[in-house]
GUTOR-203880 format. One record per residue (C-alpha): residue in three letters; x, y, z. Coordinates in steps of 0.02 Angstrom, whole numbers, padded with zeros to 5 digits, always signed. Layout:
residues N
ALAXYZ
...
***
This chain:
residues 449
MET-00002-00002+00005
LEU+00053+00179-00004
VAL+00135+00250+00135
SER+00175+00405+00203
ARG+00344+00506+00146
GLY+00395+00496+00330
SER+00377+00325+00325
ARG+00458+00300+00171
ALA+00605+00406+00212
ALA+00644+00292+00371
THR+00615+00125+00267
LEU+00744+00202+00150
ALA+00870+00241+00302
ALA+00851+00060+00368
CYS+00873-00012+00198
ALA+01023+00067+00167
THR+01109-00019+00321
PHE+01009-00184+00315
LEU+00980-00210+00112
LEU+01101-00359+00098
ALA+01061-00439+00248
THR+00865-00439+00269
SER+00701-00427+00188
ALA+00637-00310+00315
CYS+00623-00162+00179
GLY+00466-00242+00091
THR+00543-00374-00017
ASP+00491-00559+00008
SER+00663-00640+00008
PRO+00843-00573+00056
GLU+00927-00477-00076
GLU+01088-00540-00133
ALA+01244-00429-00157
THR+01282-00434-00343
THR+01355-00272-00418
GLN+01265-00248-00590
GLN+01113-00336-00542
ALA+00960-00219-00580
ARG+00770-00256-00547
LEU+00656-00205-00690
TYR+00501-00094-00659
GLY+00356-00036-00782
THR+00211+00061-00796
ASP+00013+00056-00891
GLY+00106+00061-01051
ASN+00194-00101-01027
MET+00133-00197-00880
LEU+00023-00330-00977
ASN+00013-00506-01016
SER+00030-00448-01195
PHE+00204-00362-01180
PRO+00310-00518-01145
ALA+00277-00575-01349
GLU+00354-00392-01393
LEU+00514-00466-01324
LYS+00497-00628-01449
GLU+00633-00758-01403
ARG+00690-00645-01242
ALA+00514-00657-01158
ASP+00597-00740-01018
LEU+00663-00552-00971
VAL+00520-00478-00895
ASP+00516-00631-00759
GLY+00519-00533-00592
MET+00483-00358-00662
LYS+00353-00255-00553
GLY+00256-00094-00599
THR+00098-00010-00581
THR-00065+00026-00677
PRO-00226+00133-00648
LEU-00342-00009-00614
THR-00490-00045-00499
PRO-00531-00217-00428
LEU-00648-00291-00568
PRO-00802-00394-00535
GLU-00772-00555-00611
ASP-00958-00550-00695
PHE-00888-00379-00763
LYS-00726-00483-00846
SER-00869-00629-00901
ARG-00947-00494-01010
LEU-00794-00431-01081
ARG-00741-00600-01136
SER-00922-00636-01208
VAL-00855-00487-01330
ASP-00674-00560-01357
PRO-00662-00739-01284
LYS-00466-00712-01317
LEU-00444-00564-01190
THR-00302-00582-01082
ASP-00283-00414-01012
TYR-00421-00295-00946
LEU-00308-00115-00940
TYR-00420+00029-00962
ALA-00567-00094-01025
ALA-00674-00016-00889
GLU-00613+00160-00920
THR-00674+00138-01093
TYR-00842+00048-01048
ASP-00857+00217-00922
ALA-00818+00343-01045
VAL-00941+00280-01168
MET-01073+00260-01040
ILE-01038+00445-00976
SER-01041+00519-01145
ALA-01224+00443-01184
LEU-01298+00466-01010
ALA-01241+00661-01042
ALA-01322+00662-01209
GLN-01472+00601-01140
LEU-01490+00742-00996
ALA-01420+00876-01131
GLY-01590+00834-01242
SER-01459+00843-01391
THR-01316+00776-01477
GLU-01239+00932-01495
PRO-01059+00917-01430
ALA-01063+01088-01327
ALA-01216+01029-01244
ILE-01150+00862-01203
ALA-00984+00940-01131
LYS-01093+01038-01004
GLN-01166+00881-00939
ILE-01010+00754-00931
VAL-00944+00810-00753
ALA-01121+00819-00684
VAL-01161+00634-00736
THR-01035+00589-00601
ASN-01093+00712-00469
GLU-01226+00750-00356
GLY-01375+00682-00423
GLU-01487+00509-00394
ARG-01362+00371-00382
CYS-01374+00241-00517
GLU-01242+00100-00582
GLU-01350+00017-00724
ILE-01350+00093-00891
ALA-01552+00053-00899
ALA-01594+00129-00736
CYS-01484+00269-00763
LEU-01556+00302-00943
THR-01715+00297-00866
LEU-01697+00432-00743
ALA-01606+00541-00872
ARG-01754+00524-00994
ASN-01863+00590-00846
GLY-01748+00732-00836
GLN-01687+00686-00663
ASP-01510+00737-00624
ILE-01391+00570-00591
GLU-01228+00511-00504
TYR-01150+00384-00620
ARG-01070+00249-00527
SER-00984+00087-00608
VAL-00832-00017-00626
SER-00694+00115-00645
LEU-00798+00265-00564
THR-00835+00198-00387
ARG-00774+00328-00237
ALA-00820+00500-00324
GLY-00871+00594-00481
PHE-00755+00693-00604
THR-00645+00858-00546
ASP-00710+01035-00628
ALA-00572+00993-00756
GLY-00661+00833-00807
GLU-00555+00700-00740
PRO-00567+00567-00590
ALA-00553+00650-00420
THR-00505+00477-00346
ALA-00408+00331-00428
SER-00347+00158-00380
TYR-00204+00079-00437
ALA-00127-00097-00433
THR+00044-00157-00400
LEU+00083-00295-00540
HIS+00208-00433-00536
PHE+00271-00542-00676
ASP+00301-00723-00637
GLY+00378-00808-00782
GLN+00301-00719-00931
GLN+00137-00688-00846
LEU+00069-00551-00719
ASN+00026-00662-00563
ASP-00140-00601-00503
SER-00108-00665-00342
LYS+00021-00546-00292
THR-00079-00401-00361
GLU-00102-00243-00226
PHE-00244-00119-00249
VAL-00206+00055-00168
GLY-00309+00202-00177
ALA-00261+00390-00212
GLY-00355+00565-00233
SER-00462+00644-00136
GLU-00687+00652-00145
SER-00663+00818-00104
ALA-00588+00872-00260
ALA-00739+00814-00354
SER-00841+00955-00440
THR-01008+01043-00348
LYS-01050+01161-00480
ALA-01234+01141-00549
PRO-01261+01101-00734
PRO-01387+01151-00844
LYS-01570+01074-00797
PRO-01583+00903-00863
LYS-01710+00898-01019
LYS-01851+00760-01016
GLN-01854+00664-01160
LYS-02029+00695-01260
THR-02130+00560-01287
GLY-02219+00485-01451
ALA-02143+00541-01614
ALA-01968+00567-01625
ASP-01894+00738-01597
ALA-01797+00800-01775
ASN-01708+00939-01668
ASP-01612+00815-01561
GLY-01475+00784-01673
SER-01496+00584-01629
PRO-01427+00474-01679
LEU-01275+00494-01550
VAL-01128+00477-01655
ILE-00965+00397-01567
GLY-00814+00368-01635
GLY-00666+00260-01568
LEU-00489+00337-01597
LEU-00405+00193-01497
PRO-00235+00117-01538
LYS-00265-00014-01664
THR-00106-00033-01723
GLY+00071+00066-01659
ASP+00175+00047-01494
LEU+00017+00052-01383
ALA-00083-00097-01494
ILE-00044-00208-01351
ALA-00188-00122-01248
TYR-00297-00123-01385
PRO-00401-00281-01367
PRO-00463-00243-01177
MET-00510-00045-01227
ALA-00615-00108-01388
ALA-00702-00223-01296
GLY-00765-00116-01152
ALA-00808+00016-01288
THR-00909-00124-01385
LEU-00990-00199-01211
ALA-01054-00023-01176
ILE-01130+00017-01346
GLN-01214-00151-01334
GLN-01287-00111-01172
ILE-01331+00054-01199
ASN-01444-00001-01372
ALA-01509-00128-01266
ALA-01585-00002-01150
GLY-01674+00074-01290
GLY-01511+00187-01344
VAL-01514+00373-01315
LEU-01641+00508-01376
GLY-01747+00375-01448
ASP-01616+00304-01554
PRO-01481+00169-01558
VAL-01312+00238-01527
THR-01193+00231-01698
TRP-01013+00185-01652
LEU-00874+00206-01801
ASP-00730+00120-01777
GLY-00552+00224-01794
ASP-00366+00194-01765
ASP-00252+00325-01671
GLY-00100+00218-01745
THR-00004+00274-01586
SER+00033+00419-01715
PRO-00003+00586-01742
ALA-00027+00571-01921
VAL-00139+00427-01916
ALA-00233+00492-01787
LYS-00269+00671-01868
ALA-00317+00574-02026
THR-00444+00486-01909
VAL-00507+00642-01832
ALA-00532+00715-02003
ARG-00641+00582-02067
PHE-00728+00572-01902
VAL-00783+00766-01914
GLN-00835+00725-02105
SER-00938+00580-02030
GLY-01026+00676-01916
VAL-00958+00596-01762
ASP-01011+00697-01590
VAL-00899+00620-01463
ILE-00721+00558-01498
ILE-00661+00406-01389
GLY-00488+00412-01366
ALA-00341+00440-01408
GLY-00253+00291-01326
GLY-00087+00386-01291
SER-00073+00563-01199
GLY+00046+00627-01322
ILE-00065+00579-01468
SER-00215+00670-01371
ARG-00119+00830-01369
GLU-00088+00829-01551
VAL-00264+00791-01593
LEU-00347+00899-01482
PRO-00321+01062-01581
ASP-00402+00984-01724
VAL-00554+00927-01618
VAL-00583+01076-01520
GLN-00584+01179-01683
ALA-00709+01061-01754
GLY-00818+01079-01607
ARG-00820+00886-01552
ILE-00782+00820-01394
LEU-00619+00721-01357
PHE-00654+00595-01199
SER-00487+00471-01182
PRO-00495+00313-01066
SER-00321+00312-01051
ASN-00223+00492-01051
THR-00128+00498-00893
ASP-00018+00646-00933
SER-00023+00761-00791
SER-00016+00939-00885
LEU-00173+00868-00995
THR-00268+00931-00831
GLU-00218+01110-00889
VAL-00230+01089-01072
GLU-00337+01228-01188
ASP-00478+01132-01241
ASN-00622+01246-01241
GLY-00709+01115-01102
LEU-00708+00977-01233
TYR-00580+00870-01168
PHE-00625+00733-01036
ARG-00546+00563-00973
THR-00582+00424-00858
ALA-00401+00383-00828
PRO-00307+00468-00665
PRO-00166+00595-00702
ASP-00004+00525-00669
SER+00024+00655-00519
LEU-00062+00503-00418
GLN+00030+00359-00529
GLY+00211+00429-00467
ARG+00192+00411-00290
ALA+00134+00220-00321
LEU+00280+00194-00438
ALA+00394+00276-00309
ASP+00328+00174-00143
VAL+00347+00002-00253
ILE+00532+00048-00304
LEU+00569+00101-00136
ARG+00487-00051-00036
ASP+00624-00144-00126
GLY+00761-00055-00057
SER+00832+00017-00216
GLN+00984+00140-00200
ARG+01029+00193-00378
ILE+00887+00211-00491
ALA+00874+00237-00672
ILE+00729+00304-00745
VAL+00709+00278-00948
ALA+00565+00358-01023
ARG+00494+00367-01206
LYS+00532+00551-01252
ASP+00347+00632-01279
SER+00231+00699-01140
TYR+00182+00533-01064
GLY+00351+00472-01045
GLU+00442+00625-00981
GLY+00296+00687-00861
LEU+00292+00518-00762
GLN+00472+00530-00761
ALA+00476+00679-00680
VAL+00340+00644-00560
VAL+00441+00497-00515
LYS+00598+00573-00481
THR+00511+00713-00384
GLU+00432+00578-00263
LEU+00596+00490-00245
GLU+00694+00643-00208
GLN+00554+00688-00069
ALA+00580+00513+00006
GLY+00761+00542+00019
ILE+00854+00474-00143
SER+00979+00624-00166
ALA+01001+00672-00358
ASP+01146+00587-00396
ARG+01086+00411-00359
LEU+00971+00450-00491
LYS+00991+00433-00675
LEU+00869+00496-00811
LEU+00867+00447-00985
THR+00739+00453-01138
TYR+00727+00365-01295
GLN+00643+00442-01457
PRO+00506+00302-01501
PRO+00454+00245-01696
ASP+00366+00380-01783
ALA+00291+00256-01892
PRO+00263+00066-01904
ASP+00402+00054-02044
ALA+00537+00152-01935
PRO+00693+00081-01870
PRO+00686+00005-01705
VAL+00723+00090-01529
ASP+00935+00096-01528
PHE+00968+00108-01328
GLY+01145+00033-01334
ALA+01225+00203-01272
GLY+01092+00220-01140
ALA+01122+00047-01089
LYS+01293+00071-01053
GLU+01250+00228-00947
ILE+01143+00120-00834
LYS+01280-00014-00835
ASP+01415+00107-00781
PHE+01282+00202-00662
GLY+01271+00050-00571
ALA+01082+00061-00557
ASP+00993-00083-00448
ALA+00833-00018-00516
VAL+00770+00029-00689
LEU+00604+00101-00719
VAL+00538+00092-00906
ILE+00408+00203-00952
GLY+00340+00161-01108
PHE+00225+00053-01238
GLY+00265-00091-01336
GLU+00430-00020-01389
SER+00499-00010-01244
ALA+00520-00203-01265
GLN+00678-00151-01349
VAL+00741-00045-01223
ILE+00734-00216-01098
ARG+00825-00302-01216
ALA+00969-00182-01252
LEU+01000-00189-01057
ALA+01025-00360-01072
ASP+01147-00346-01228
GLY+01228-00209-01135
GLY+01289-00314-00986
VAL+01150-00251-00855
GLN+01110-00413-00751
ILE+00926-00407-00759
ARG+00886-00476-00571
HIS+00729-00604-00588
***
């Protein structure tokens, strides 16, 4: 679980003396004194069961890797429903967040009595705060059709609603462990973060009661939602659970009667983990009359396409953007996310690393707003816990900008980490970060398993 900074500092001091002789610093077994052994750590972009396949014949390198991801304990019934959509599903990362982003968008349109994006946007935060609580979409839609303000709670949104900025006020994080080439669910720990007091208390426009009888031609229905999700590119390993979450949400909304008297329309799209691909998809969505865009997958991709989305007067609603700086982004009130900002995840990551008694820590990040943003947060948290600057090494790498681009070359960075004598290496990246891990091993860094 998360511990206070004071407690972490005390633990760190104890670890400095007893690291090699005892497991009292939070490890399951005594540490062995090895000059160049380093434990691997990861984040939400690579702590997935699908990630080892990116290492191909070197998949065993992930054995013992630890990391964190925004994740709430998912009910087995919800997992079962996701598997009914995709029987091959092996991960659930951001499935709940995607599901809830679609649900909140639909409920906001119903409350607004319109599919006009500006009207929907004014209801999105309100859907999650200070109304009649509901958890099932059929019940929520019934209340909304009757003009009743609601407080939506569901799989990813359990403790509190959105802040004024349109993001979760509270979050849940999971600490994950690779045993062999699979995440060991029995070792997963969940910790809470954030504050319920940060949830918005602003009053929304008054909900509109749905007219009965003939369809209202002025409401703009049907609601059209487009998926700007990473079907291809470095983040494609996270696509299956996100796609399953979106599909399940659309199925349940339409089974409950749809929005404003019509079934919701879903248009599939790809962000390609590439600004160029994502921009092309956004342009197609605008031409096709999409009202709400669910995505992009990566924070950096959302930052690149947001000006296009805002100029077109559409909503961008991401289930997986965690870059903290997006909280203050210029969005004309049209950007939202169900994923919590990395200002919360950074502390969870620092705690995981400190609990293992690490003394010399390298933080490697993809060079974009997600990677560098989370890297900065973790560095700050480690320094506040007592790790001096000379015991931290920060490195970045340029991720491929296209599927046919040359692979990441991290040979020089691996040598720096070996010479630094790191006993912990945090790798912040997506599928391409497998090339960083291979380079570490090839460069002589002994990865601890």
